[in-house]
C-alpha positions as CSV (number, residue, x, y, z in Angstrom):
1,M,191.3,102.5,151.1
2,L,192.0,104.5,153.8
3,M,191.1,103.3,157.4
4,D,188.4,105.0,159.6
5,H,190.2,106.3,162.3
6,E,189.3,108.2,165.4
7,L,190.2,112.3,165.6
8,A,191.9,113.5,169.0
9,R,188.4,114.6,170.9
10,E,190.4,118.2,171.5
11,H,190.4,118.5,167.5
12,V,186.9,117.1,167.7
13,E,185.6,120.0,169.9
14,E,187.2,122.6,168.2
15,L,185.5,121.3,164.7
16,I,182.2,122.0,167.0
17,I,183.0,125.5,168.3
18,K,184.1,126.1,164.3
19,L,180.3,124.5,163.2
20,L,178.3,126.9,166.1
21,E,180.3,129.7,164.9
22,T,179.0,129.2,161.5
23,C,175.6,128.2,162.0
24,P,172.7,130.9,163.1
25,L,169.9,128.9,164.0
26,C,169.3,125.7,166.6
27,V,166.2,123.5,167.1
28,L,165.8,123.7,170.8
29,A,163.7,121.1,172.4
30,T,162.1,121.1,175.5
31,C,159.6,119.1,177.7
32,S,156.9,119.2,180.4
33,D,154.5,116.9,181.1
34,N,154.9,114.9,178.6
35,I,154.6,116.9,175.6
36,P,157.9,117.9,173.8
37,R,158.1,121.3,172.2
38,A,160.9,121.8,169.5
39,S,161.2,125.6,169.4
40,T,163.8,127.6,166.0
41,V,165.7,130.1,167.8
42,E,169.1,132.3,166.8
43,F,171.7,131.1,169.5
44,F,174.7,133.0,170.3
45,P,177.9,130.7,171.1
46,I,180.4,131.0,173.6
47,G,182.5,127.5,173.3
48,T,180.3,124.6,173.2
49,T,177.7,126.7,175.9
50,L,174.4,128.2,174.0
51,Y,172.9,131.3,174.8
52,I,169.8,132.3,173.3
53,L,167.6,135.6,173.7
54,T,163.7,135.0,174.6
55,E,160.8,137.0,174.8
56,G,159.3,134.2,176.9
57,G,156.9,131.1,175.9
58,R,156.6,127.9,176.0
59,K,160.3,127.3,176.2
60,I,160.5,128.8,178.8
61,E,157.3,127.6,181.2
62,N,159.3,124.1,179.9
63,I,162.2,125.1,181.0
64,K,161.0,126.0,184.8
65,S,159.6,122.7,184.8
66,N,161.8,120.1,183.2
67,P,165.2,122.0,182.5
68,H,167.3,118.9,180.6
69,V,167.1,120.4,176.9
70,S,168.2,119.1,173.5
71,V,169.6,120.9,171.0
72,A,170.4,120.7,167.5
73,I,172.6,122.2,164.6
74,H,173.4,121.6,161.4
75,A,175.6,123.5,158.2
76,D,173.5,123.8,155.1
77,F,172.2,120.8,153.4
78,T,174.0,120.3,150.3
79,G,174.5,116.9,149.8
80,W,174.7,113.3,151.7
81,S,178.3,113.3,151.4
82,D,178.5,116.7,153.7
83,V,175.9,116.7,156.3
84,K,177.1,118.3,159.3
85,G,176.1,118.9,162.6
86,V,175.8,118.4,165.9
87,Q,173.5,116.9,168.9
88,I,173.6,118.5,172.4
89,T,172.3,117.0,175.1
90,G,172.3,119.8,178.3
91,T,170.5,121.5,181.1
92,A,168.9,124.9,180.7
93,E,168.9,128.0,183.0
94,I,166.7,131.0,182.3
95,G,168.4,134.9,183.4
96,E,166.7,137.5,184.0
97,R,167.5,141.1,183.0
98,G,170.8,142.1,185.5
99,S,172.0,138.7,186.5
100,T,174.9,136.2,185.3
101,I,173.4,134.6,182.7
102,F,171.3,137.3,181.0
103,N,175.0,139.3,181.1
104,E,176.9,136.3,179.7
105,G,174.2,136.1,176.9
106,I,174.5,140.0,176.3
107,Y,178.3,139.5,175.5
108,A,177.9,136.5,172.8
109,Y,174.9,138.4,171.3
110,E,177.3,141.4,171.3
111,R,180.3,139.2,170.2
112,R,178.6,137.1,167.6
113,R,177.0,140.2,166.1
114,G,179.8,142.9,166.6
115,S,177.4,145.6,168.6
116,R,178.0,147.2,172.1
117,G,174.9,148.5,174.8
118,T,172.4,146.0,173.4
119,A,171.1,145.1,176.8
120,G,170.1,148.6,177.4
121,S,167.7,148.5,174.0
122,L,166.4,145.1,174.8
123,P,162.5,144.9,176.4
124,D,162.3,144.3,180.1
125,F,160.6,141.2,179.5
126,M,163.2,139.5,177.6
127,K,165.5,136.7,179.1
128,V,168.8,134.7,178.2
129,I,168.8,131.0,178.6
130,K,171.7,129.7,179.1
131,V,172.0,125.4,177.8
132,T,175.2,124.0,179.0
133,P,176.1,120.9,177.3
134,A,176.4,117.0,179.6
135,K,176.8,115.5,175.7
136,L,178.2,116.5,172.6
137,E,176.8,113.9,169.6
138,Y,179.0,115.3,166.4
139,L,178.5,114.2,162.8
140,D,180.3,115.3,159.8
141,A,180.8,113.3,156.8
142,T,183.2,114.8,155.0
143,L,185.8,113.4,157.7
144,A,185.3,110.2,155.6
145,N,187.4,111.3,152.8
146,K,190.2,112.5,154.7
147,G,189.6,108.4,156.1
148,Y,188.3,109.3,159.8
149,D,185.0,108.5,161.4
150,V,181.9,110.4,160.7
151,R,180.7,110.3,164.0
152,Y,182.0,111.3,167.5
153,T,180.0,111.0,171.4
154,F,181.3,112.4,174.4
155,S,179.9,113.1,177.8
156,L,181.1,116.6,179.3
């Protein structure tokens, strides 16, 4: 029987980035006045930083009041032996049109979608949420078959 061994942090970060690049949706959890809100949104990663284009809504108001967020991302579930996902705890910032955050978000969007000139076609009220991770919690059940630990947690 294989012993559980830890993967190097750099390798785990590569696995997380690969997961982020293949999963289009996440659940963004925000909270304000002790009322939580979980929103399923499309995201666009650059490394482990996430960008979300949004029309606004409760999540924006919550972030303005409390920038601490949690994000859950998972691969398609086909069985317990291949569960794979990441929990990101971090800080969210809101970018308006013309801001650095907005431009970074458009770059991430265009990079994933393979398009150019997106910013000009967006309504003026669109915003970009930038999630900068402070903590990553990764679960990959497929690593057990290779003799590695399946859970990894680290702060950035």
